[in-house]
N, CA, C and O atoms as CSV, one atom per row, in Angstrom:
chain,resi,resn,atom,element,x,y,z
A,1,MET,N,N,39.648,-12.214,8.036
A,1,MET,CA,C,38.136,-11.448,7.407
A,1,MET,C,C,38.355,-10.815,6.647
A,1,MET,O,O,38.678,-9.647,6.863
A,2,GLY,N,N,38.251,-11.432,5.208
A,2,GLY,CA,C,37.698,-11.725,4.253
A,2,GLY,C,C,37.164,-10.704,3.750
A,2,GLY,O,O,36.889,-10.108,4.791
A,3,MET,N,N,36.754,-9.950,2.810
A,3,MET,CA,C,36.166,-8.970,1.455
A,3,MET,C,C,36.750,-9.495,0.257
A,3,MET,O,O,37.819,-9.705,-0.316
A,4,GLU,N,N,34.822,-9.662,0.121
A,4,GLU,CA,C,34.358,-10.263,-0.879
A,4,GLU,C,C,33.603,-8.531,-1.641
A,4,GLU,O,O,33.349,-7.464,-1.082
A,5,MET,N,N,33.446,-9.016,-3.223
A,5,MET,CA,C,33.118,-8.019,-3.821
A,5,MET,C,C,33.063,-8.143,-5.213
A,5,MET,O,O,33.883,-8.150,-6.131
A,6,GLN,N,N,31.580,-8.259,-5.068
A,6,GLN,CA,C,31.177,-8.134,-7.135
A,6,GLN,C,C,29.681,-7.401,-7.341
A,6,GLN,O,O,28.868,-7.013,-6.502
A,7,GLU,N,N,29.659,-7.374,-8.700
A,7,GLU,CA,C,28.816,-6.986,-9.001
A,7,GLU,C,C,27.312,-7.537,-9.155
A,7,GLU,O,O,27.056,-8.741,-9.173
A,8,LEU,N,N,26.501,-6.681,-9.247
A,8,LEU,CA,C,25.481,-7.712,-8.812
A,8,LEU,C,C,24.524,-7.036,-10.633
A,8,LEU,O,O,24.089,-5.961,-11.044
A,9,GLY,N,N,24.616,-8.228,-11.075
A,9,GLY,CA,C,23.946,-7.920,-12.471
A,9,GLY,C,C,22.490,-8.107,-12.671
A,9,GLY,O,O,21.713,-8.968,-12.259
A,10,ASP,N,N,22.276,-6.634,-13.726
A,10,ASP,CA,C,20.810,-7.428,-14.492
A,10,ASP,C,C,19.334,-6.122,-13.479
A,10,ASP,O,O,18.126,-6.102,-13.717
A,11,VAL,N,N,19.900,-5.479,-12.705
A,11,VAL,CA,C,19.406,-4.717,-12.217
A,11,VAL,C,C,18.171,-3.948,-12.432
A,11,VAL,O,O,17.442,-4.461,-11.583
A,12,CYS,N,N,17.679,-3.322,-12.841
A,12,CYS,CA,C,16.463,-3.003,-13.802
A,12,CYS,C,C,16.419,-1.624,-12.746
A,12,CYS,O,O,16.689,-0.492,-13.147
A,13,LYS,N,N,15.983,-1.979,-11.169
A,13,LYS,CA,C,15.497,-0.399,-10.969
A,13,LYS,C,C,15.504,-1.194,-9.032
A,13,LYS,O,O,15.388,-2.327,-8.564
A,14,VAL,N,N,15.682,0.017,-8.544
A,14,VAL,CA,C,15.980,-0.200,-7.199
A,14,VAL,C,C,15.247,1.251,-6.146
A,14,VAL,O,O,15.602,2.407,-6.378
A,15,VAL,N,N,14.262,0.927,-5.072
A,15,VAL,CA,C,13.147,1.638,-4.687
A,15,VAL,C,C,13.749,1.782,-3.214
A,15,VAL,O,O,14.429,0.962,-2.596
A,16,PHE,N,N,13.304,3.073,-2.817
A,16,PHE,CA,C,13.873,3.248,-1.193
A,16,PHE,C,C,12.764,3.565,-0.643
A,16,PHE,O,O,12.375,4.674,-1.010
A,17,TYR,N,N,11.744,2.777,0.466
A,17,TYR,CA,C,10.157,3.242,0.477
A,17,TYR,C,C,11.026,3.820,2.126
A,17,TYR,O,O,11.697,3.299,3.017
A,18,MET,N,N,10.261,5.748,1.640
A,18,MET,CA,C,10.160,6.392,3.132
A,18,MET,C,C,8.827,6.109,3.318
A,18,MET,O,O,8.019,5.502,2.616
A,19,SER,N,N,8.667,7.076,5.212
A,19,SER,CA,C,7.111,7.552,4.824
A,19,SER,C,C,6.446,8.712,4.263
A,19,SER,O,O,6.029,9.711,4.850
A,20,GLY,N,N,6.418,8.439,3.127
A,20,GLY,CA,C,5.444,9.406,2.368
A,20,GLY,C,C,5.669,10.168,1.163
A,20,GLY,O,O,5.013,11.057,0.619
A,21,LYS,N,N,7.472,9.227,0.698
A,21,LYS,CA,C,7.895,9.088,-0.768
A,21,LYS,C,C,8.460,8.206,-0.922
A,21,LYS,O,O,7.877,7.167,-0.609
A,22,GLN,N,N,9.508,8.110,-1.329
A,22,GLN,CA,C,9.745,7.190,-2.295
A,22,GLN,C,C,11.039,7.936,-3.286
A,22,GLN,O,O,10.970,9.025,-3.856
A,23,LEU,N,N,12.585,6.657,-3.271
A,23,LEU,CA,C,12.936,7.264,-3.820
A,23,LEU,C,C,13.235,6.365,-4.860
A,23,LEU,O,O,13.144,5.226,-4.402
A,24,VAL,N,N,13.657,6.346,-6.452
A,24,VAL,CA,C,13.575,5.348,-7.479
A,24,VAL,C,C,15.124,5.384,-7.553
A,24,VAL,O,O,15.725,6.379,-7.148
A,25,VAL,N,N,16.032,3.895,-8.264
A,25,VAL,CA,C,16.474,4.620,-9.514
A,25,VAL,C,C,16.686,3.758,-10.250
A,25,VAL,O,O,16.916,2.553,-10.147
A,26,GLU,N,N,16.562,4.711,-11.315
A,26,GLU,CA,C,16.535,3.630,-12.811
A,26,GLU,C,C,17.789,3.315,-12.775
A,26,GLU,O,O,18.697,3.854,-12.142
A,27,ASP,N,N,17.828,1.862,-13.912
A,27,ASP,CA,C,19.532,1.172,-14.061
A,27,ASP,C,C,20.591,1.614,-13.922
A,27,ASP,O,O,21.461,2.181,-14.584
A,28,PRO,N,N,20.233,0.947,-12.011
A,28,PRO,CA,C,21.164,1.071,-10.919
A,28,PRO,C,C,22.920,0.508,-11.594
A,28,PRO,O,O,23.271,0.197,-12.732
A,29,GLN,N,N,23.409,0.556,-10.753
A,29,GLN,CA,C,25.044,-0.129,-11.049
A,29,GLN,C,C,24.602,-0.642,-9.313
A,29,GLN,O,O,23.930,0.100,-8.597
A,30,VAL,N,N,25.124,-2.035,-8.833
A,30,VAL,CA,C,25.056,-2.477,-7.444
A,30,VAL,C,C,25.312,-2.982,-7.625
A,30,VAL,O,O,25.065,-3.834,-8.478
A,31,MET,N,N,26.701,-2.667,-6.265
A,31,MET,CA,C,27.701,-3.405,-5.945
A,31,MET,C,C,27.474,-4.401,-4.602
A,31,MET,O,O,27.067,-3.938,-3.537
A,32,VAL,N,N,27.746,-5.636,-4.766
A,32,VAL,CA,C,27.273,-6.972,-3.487
A,32,VAL,C,C,29.015,-6.864,-2.172
A,32,VAL,O,O,30.060,-7.514,-2.170
A,33,MET,N,N,28.774,-6.332,-1.750
A,33,MET,CA,C,29.734,-6.235,-1.016
A,33,MET,C,C,29.985,-7.119,0.621
A,33,MET,O,O,29.681,-6.613,1.702
A,34,LYS,N,N,30.439,-8.154,0.495
A,34,LYS,CA,C,30.756,-9.657,1.340
A,34,LYS,C,C,32.146,-8.820,2.605
A,34,LYS,O,O,33.235,-8.280,2.407
A,35,ILE,N,N,31.322,-9.123,3.857
A,35,ILE,CA,C,32.788,-8.111,4.821
A,35,ILE,C,C,32.489,-8.913,6.029
A,35,ILE,O,O,31.435,-8.682,6.621
A,36,GLY,N,N,33.302,-9.838,6.469
A,36,GLY,CA,C,32.481,-9.899,8.119
A,36,GLY,C,C,31.406,-10.731,8.781
A,36,GLY,O,O,30.712,-10.296,9.700
A,37,GLY,N,N,31.324,-11.652,8.398
A,37,GLY,CA,C,29.540,-12.277,7.805
A,37,GLY,C,C,28.435,-11.392,7.208
A,37,GLY,O,O,27.653,-11.867,6.385
A,38,GLN,N,N,28.381,-10.489,7.490
A,38,GLN,CA,C,27.485,-8.926,6.770
A,38,GLN,C,C,28.186,-8.684,5.561
A,38,GLN,O,O,29.355,-8.536,5.204
A,39,THR,N,N,26.258,-8.706,4.706
A,39,THR,CA,C,26.346,-8.083,3.541
A,39,THR,C,C,25.929,-6.869,2.965
A,39,THR,O,O,24.735,-6.581,3.031
A,40,ILE,N,N,26.802,-6.039,2.357
A,40,ILE,CA,C,26.463,-4.205,2.410
A,40,ILE,C,C,26.018,-4.467,0.147
A,40,ILE,O,O,26.529,-5.228,-0.675
A,41,TYR,N,N,25.124,-3.617,0.035
A,41,TYR,CA,C,24.510,-3.619,-1.095
A,41,TYR,C,C,24.744,-2.298,-1.777
A,41,TYR,O,O,23.905,-1.425,-1.553
A,42,GLN,N,N,25.958,-1.956,-2.736
A,42,GLN,CA,C,26.286,-0.512,-2.601
A,42,GLN,C,C,25.090,0.055,-4.301
A,42,GLN,O,O,25.081,-0.555,-5.370
A,43,VAL,N,N,24.422,1.078,-4.030
A,43,VAL,CA,C,23.579,1.730,-5.048
A,43,VAL,C,C,23.758,2.382,-5.293
A,43,VAL,O,O,23.741,3.290,-4.462
A,44,MET,N,N,24.282,2.828,-7.227
A,44,MET,CA,C,25.036,3.338,-7.384
A,44,MET,C,C,24.354,4.913,-8.303
A,44,MET,O,O,25.245,5.736,-8.093
A,45,GLY,N,N,23.129,5.702,-9.251
A,45,GLY,CA,C,22.503,5.577,-10.297
A,45,GLY,C,C,22.237,7.474,-9.527
A,45,GLY,O,O,22.504,8.104,-8.503
A,46,GLY,N,N,21.651,7.643,-10.677
A,46,GLY,CA,C,20.683,8.690,-10.156
A,46,GLY,C,C,19.060,8.224,-9.612
A,46,GLY,O,O,18.333,7.372,-10.122
A,47,ALA,N,N,18.772,9.137,-8.348
A,47,ALA,CA,C,17.361,8.817,-7.746
A,47,ALA,C,C,16.539,9.569,-8.016
A,47,ALA,O,O,17.039,10.608,-7.585
A,48,VAL,N,N,15.643,9.824,-8.412
A,48,VAL,CA,C,14.409,10.308,-8.436
A,48,VAL,C,C,13.394,10.673,-7.366
A,48,VAL,O,O,13.276,9.547,-6.881
A,49,GLU,N,N,12.770,11.253,-6.818
A,49,GLU,CA,C,11.921,11.422,-5.677
A,49,GLU,C,C,10.427,11.328,-5.954
A,49,GLU,O,O,9.875,12.242,-6.567
A,50,VAL,N,N,9.563,9.980,-5.419
A,50,VAL,CA,C,8.014,10.576,-6.036
A,50,VAL,C,C,7.724,10.419,-4.358
A,50,VAL,O,O,8.050,9.849,-3.317
A,51,MET,N,N,6.662,11.609,-5.126
A,51,MET,CA,C,5.642,11.663,-3.308
A,51,MET,C,C,4.782,10.041,-3.960
A,51,MET,O,O,4.674,9.435,-5.027
A,52,GLU,N,N,4.302,9.901,-2.449
A,52,GLU,CA,C,3.351,8.489,-2.664
A,52,GLU,C,C,2.190,9.495,-2.457
A,52,GLU,O,O,2.253,10.623,-1.968
A,53,LYS,N,N,0.711,8.571,-3.125
A,53,LYS,CA,C,-0.699,9.099,-2.859
A,53,LYS,C,C,-0.876,8.967,-1.741
A,53,LYS,O,O,-0.029,8.162,-1.353
A,54,GLU,N,N,-1.521,9.294,-0.896
A,54,GLU,CA,C,-2.191,8.892,0.332
A,54,GLU,C,C,-2.961,7.843,-0.116
A,54,GLU,O,O,-3.105,7.894,-1.337
A,55,LYS,N,N,-3.300,7.268,0.209
A,55,LYS,CA,C,-4.132,6.461,0.277
A,55,LYS,C,C,-5.041,5.879,1.434
A,55,LYS,O,O,-4.578,5.624,2.546
A,56,PRO,N,N,-6.118,5.722,1.160
A,56,PRO,CA,C,-7.551,6.623,1.606
A,56,PRO,C,C,-7.480,5.359,2.364
A,56,PRO,O,O,-7.096,4.248,2.000
A,57,SER,N,N,-7.944,5.780,3.523
A,57,SER,CA,C,-7.665,4.439,5.634
A,57,SER,C,C,-8.606,3.577,4.574
A,57,SER,O,O,-9.129,3.970,3.532
A,58,ALA,N,N,-8.646,2.190,5.232
A,58,ALA,CA,C,-10.180,1.467,5.127
A,58,ALA,C,C,-10.460,1.933,5.655
A,58,ALA,O,O,-9.938,2.784,6.376
A,59,PRO,N,N,-12.011,1.374,5.465
A,59,PRO,CA,C,-13.244,1.882,6.595
A,59,PRO,C,C,-13.538,1.286,6.997
A,59,PRO,O,O,-13.435,0.109,6.653
A,60,THR,N,N,-14.243,1.793,8.243
A,60,THR,CA,C,-14.251,0.811,9.540
A,60,THR,C,C,-15.398,0.871,10.145
A,60,THR,O,O,-15.924,1.957,10.388
A,61,PHE,N,N,-15.825,-0.025,10.399
A,61,PHE,CA,C,-17.550,-0.898,10.322
A,61,PHE,C,C,-17.025,-1.772,10.674
A,61,PHE,O,O,-15.965,-2.327,10.383
A,62,THR,N,N,-18.348,-2.044,11.838
A,62,THR,CA,C,-18.316,-3.730,12.600
A,62,THR,C,C,-19.014,-4.128,11.970
A,62,THR,O,O,-19.512,-3.266,11.246
A,63,GLU,N,N,-19.686,-5.901,11.693
A,63,GLU,CA,C,-20.654,-6.470,11.338
A,63,GLU,C,C,-22.277,-5.904,11.895
A,63,GLU,O,O,-23.362,-5.981,11.318
A,64,GLU,N,N,-21.926,-5.336,13.213
A,64,GLU,CA,C,-23.450,-5.479,13.460
A,64,GLU,C,C,-23.146,-3.741,12.644
A,64,GLU,O,O,-24.261,-3.303,12.362
A,65,ASP,N,N,-22.675,-3.305,12.464
A,65,ASP,CA,C,-23.095,-1.445,11.043
A,65,ASP,C,C,-23.552,-2.243,10.092
A,65,ASP,O,O,-24.167,-1.533,9.296
A,66,VAL,N,N,-23.580,-3.862,9.608
A,66,VAL,CA,C,-23.436,-4.540,8.124
A,66,VAL,C,C,-24.975,-4.521,8.635
A,66,VAL,O,O,-25.878,-3.838,8.151
A,67,GLN,N,N,-25.063,-5.352,9.634
A,67,GLN,CA,C,-27.008,-5.432,9.666
A,67,GLN,C,C,-27.666,-4.795,9.985
A,67,GLN,O,O,-28.856,-5.108,10.008
A,68,LEU,N,N,-27.167,-3.392,10.456
A,68,LEU,CA,C,-27.826,-2.312,11.211
A,68,LEU,C,C,-28.324,-1.936,9.421
A,68,LEU,O,O,-29.521,-1.837,9.149
A,69,VAL,N,N,-27.379,-1.783,8.478
A,69,VAL,CA,C,-27.842,-1.071,7.454
A,69,VAL,C,C,-28.322,-1.812,6.459
A,69,VAL,O,O,-29.078,-1.333,5.613
A,70,ALA,N,N,-27.828,-3.389,6.456
A,70,ALA,CA,C,-28.998,-4.055,5.472
A,70,ALA,C,C,-30.406,-3.948,6.298
A,70,ALA,O,O,-31.203,-3.181,5.758
A,71,ALA,N,N,-30.884,-4.586,7.540
A,71,ALA,CA,C,-32.613,-3.677,7.948
A,71,ALA,C,C,-32.930,-2.637,7.695
A,71,ALA,O,O,-33.854,-2.518,6.890
A,72,GLN,N,N,-32.273,-1.371,8.298
A,72,GLN,CA,C,-33.106,-0.791,7.499
A,72,GLN,C,C,-32.911,-0.152,6.013
A,72,GLN,O,O,-33.519,0.868,5.686
A,73,ALA,N,N,-32.238,-0.663,5.357
A,73,ALA,CA,C,-32.720,-0.187,4.038
A,73,ALA,C,C,-33.617,-1.515,3.166
A,73,ALA,O,O,-33.961,-1.582,1.986
A,74,GLY,N,N,-33.725,-2.083,3.837
A,74,GLY,CA,C,-34.071,-4.176,3.049
A,74,GLY,C,C,-33.275,-4.555,2.305
A,74,GLY,O,O,-33.510,-5.089,1.221
A,75,VAL,N,N,-32.323,-4.356,2.733
A,75,VAL,CA,C,-30.984,-5.502,1.986
A,75,VAL,C,C,-30.459,-6.236,1.714
A,75,VAL,O,O,-31.446,-6.939,1.497
A,76,SER,N,N,-29.391,-7.079,1.389
A,76,SER,CA,C,-29.221,-7.746,2.006
A,76,SER,C,C,-27.498,-7.681,2.552
A,76,SER,O,O,-26.681,-6.861,2.134
A,77,LEU,N,N,-27.255,-8.634,3.455
A,77,LEU,CA,C,-25.894,-8.024,3.486
A,77,LEU,C,C,-24.638,-7.890,3.301
A,77,LEU,O,O,-23.763,-7.608,4.120
A,78,GLU,N,N,-24.551,-8.146,1.946
A,78,GLU,CA,C,-23.332,-8.045,1.082
A,78,GLU,C,C,-23.675,-7.172,0.505
A,78,GLU,O,O,-22.646,-6.690,0.032
A,79,GLU,N,N,-24.921,-6.303,0.045
A,79,GLU,CA,C,-25.007,-5.289,-0.711
A,79,GLU,C,C,-25.101,-3.511,0.081
A,79,GLU,O,O,-25.146,-2.470,-0.574
A,80,ALA,N,N,-25.112,-3.645,2.137
A,80,ALA,CA,C,-24.425,-3.654,3.162
A,80,ALA,C,C,-23.367,-2.931,3.598
A,80,ALA,O,O,-23.028,-1.946,4.255
A,81,ARG,N,N,-22.842,-4.203,2.693
A,81,ARG,CA,C,-21.295,-3.783,3.682
A,81,ARG,C,C,-20.161,-3.130,2.703
A,81,ARG,O,O,-19.240,-2.400,3.069
A,82,LYS,N,N,-20.575,-3.767,0.752
A,82,LYS,CA,C,-20.464,-2.212,-0.497
A,82,LYS,C,C,-20.349,-1.133,0.281
A,82,LYS,O,O,-19.317,-0.550,0.615
A,83,ALA,N,N,-21.689,-0.848,0.609
A,83,ALA,CA,C,-22.878,0.083,0.483
A,83,ALA,C,C,-21.462,1.231,1.773
A,83,ALA,O,O,-21.102,2.390,1.567
A,84,LEU,N,N,-21.030,0.320,2.939
A,84,LEU,CA,C,-20.447,0.656,3.923
A,84,LEU,C,C,-19.041,1.294,3.621
A,84,LEU,O,O,-18.343,2.222,4.032
A,85,GLU,N,N,-18.997,0.061,2.461
A,85,GLU,CA,C,-17.546,0.710,1.856
A,85,GLU,C,C,-17.283,2.019,0.896
A,85,GLU,O,O,-16.107,2.348,0.739
A,86,GLN,N,N,-17.966,2.529,0.462
A,86,GLN,CA,C,-18.448,2.736,-0.595
A,86,GLN,C,C,-18.228,4.741,0.119
A,86,GLN,O,O,-17.819,5.798,-0.361
A,87,THR,N,N,-18.929,4.166,1.785
A,87,THR,CA,C,-19.353,5.684,1.941
A,87,THR,C,C,-18.565,5.264,3.489
A,87,THR,O,O,-19.108,5.590,4.544
A,88,GLN,N,N,-17.044,4.402,3.471
A,88,GLN,CA,C,-15.713,4.548,3.973
A,88,GLN,C,C,-16.683,4.191,5.785
A,88,GLN,O,O,-16.119,4.536,6.823
A,89,GLY,N,N,-17.842,3.626,5.823
A,89,GLY,CA,C,-18.453,3.299,7.167
A,89,GLY,C,C,-19.195,4.304,7.389
A,89,GLY,O,O,-18.949,4.824,8.477
A,90,ASP,N,N,-20.220,4.922,6.645
A,90,ASP,CA,C,-20.657,5.979,7.312
A,90,ASP,C,C,-22.012,5.743,7.657
A,90,ASP,O,O,-22.524,6.736,7.140
A,91,LEU,N,N,-23.420,4.795,8.434
A,91,LEU,CA,C,-24.559,4.406,8.046
A,91,LEU,C,C,-25.046,5.313,7.977
A,91,LEU,O,O,-26.088,5.083,7.364
A,92,ALA,N,N,-24.991,6.319,8.222
A,92,ALA,CA,C,-26.753,7.364,7.718
A,92,ALA,C,C,-26.323,7.540,6.306
A,92,ALA,O,O,-27.291,7.378,5.563
A,93,GLN,N,N,-24.666,7.953,5.332
A,93,GLN,CA,C,-25.497,7.605,4.360
A,93,GLN,C,C,-25.426,6.611,3.310
A,93,GLN,O,O,-25.705,6.747,2.118
A,94,ALA,N,N,-24.974,5.505,3.985
A,94,ALA,CA,C,-25.470,4.456,3.026
A,94,ALA,C,C,-26.133,3.473,2.801
A,94,ALA,O,O,-26.047,2.543,1.999
A,95,ILE,N,N,-27.633,4.090,4.526
A,95,ILE,CA,C,-28.665,3.776,4.271
A,95,ILE,C,C,-29.191,4.604,3.127
A,95,ILE,O,O,-29.873,3.884,2.397
A,96,LEU,N,N,-29.139,5.641,2.769
A,96,LEU,CA,C,-29.544,6.654,2.235
A,96,LEU,C,C,-29.294,6.249,0.640
A,96,LEU,O,O,-30.086,6.101,-0.291
A,97,LEU,N,N,-27.763,6.130,0.739
A,97,LEU,CA,C,-27.167,5.501,-0.717
A,97,LEU,C,C,-28.349,4.062,-1.009
A,97,LEU,O,O,-28.826,4.072,-2.144
A,98,LEU,N,N,-28.777,2.997,-0.174
A,98,LEU,CA,C,-29.168,1.736,-0.798
A,98,LEU,C,C,-30.778,2.597,-0.892
A,98,LEU,O,O,-31.234,2.496,-2.031
A,99,THR,N,N,-31.456,3.190,-0.184
A,99,THR,CA,C,-32.613,3.533,-0.383
A,99,THR,C,C,-33.287,4.116,-1.042
A,99,THR,O,O,-34.492,4.108,-1.294
A,100,SER,N,N,-31.998,4.949,-1.504
A,100,SER,CA,C,-32.288,6.369,-2.436
A,100,SER,C,C,-32.551,5.402,-4.357
A,100,SER,O,O,-33.151,6.024,-5.234
A,101,LYS,N,N,-32.128,4.287,-4.577
A,101,LYS,CA,C,-32.328,3.711,-6.045
A,101,LYS,C,C,-33.523,3.607,-6.559
A,101,LYS,O,O,-33.670,3.160,-7.697
């Protein structure tokens, strides 16, 4: 059960992704240890906590929604799809957006 240990050179940044935040270690010292078939990475350096910006959820709409908006607003399916994306899947808002131009 031998142990090998070496420094992993030229590492600029290590990022730990967690729920709702990230820990960022700039210019870390990283050691790689191989013990009994396992590889262990040891990261040394000061970490900065970064809160993730809440990503807007992807709009949820169906192809039938796209067809309905296109028919009601008298536009192409692509224009209707873009309007639905812009209004986060709100059919009424998408139709109003397209017809008020």
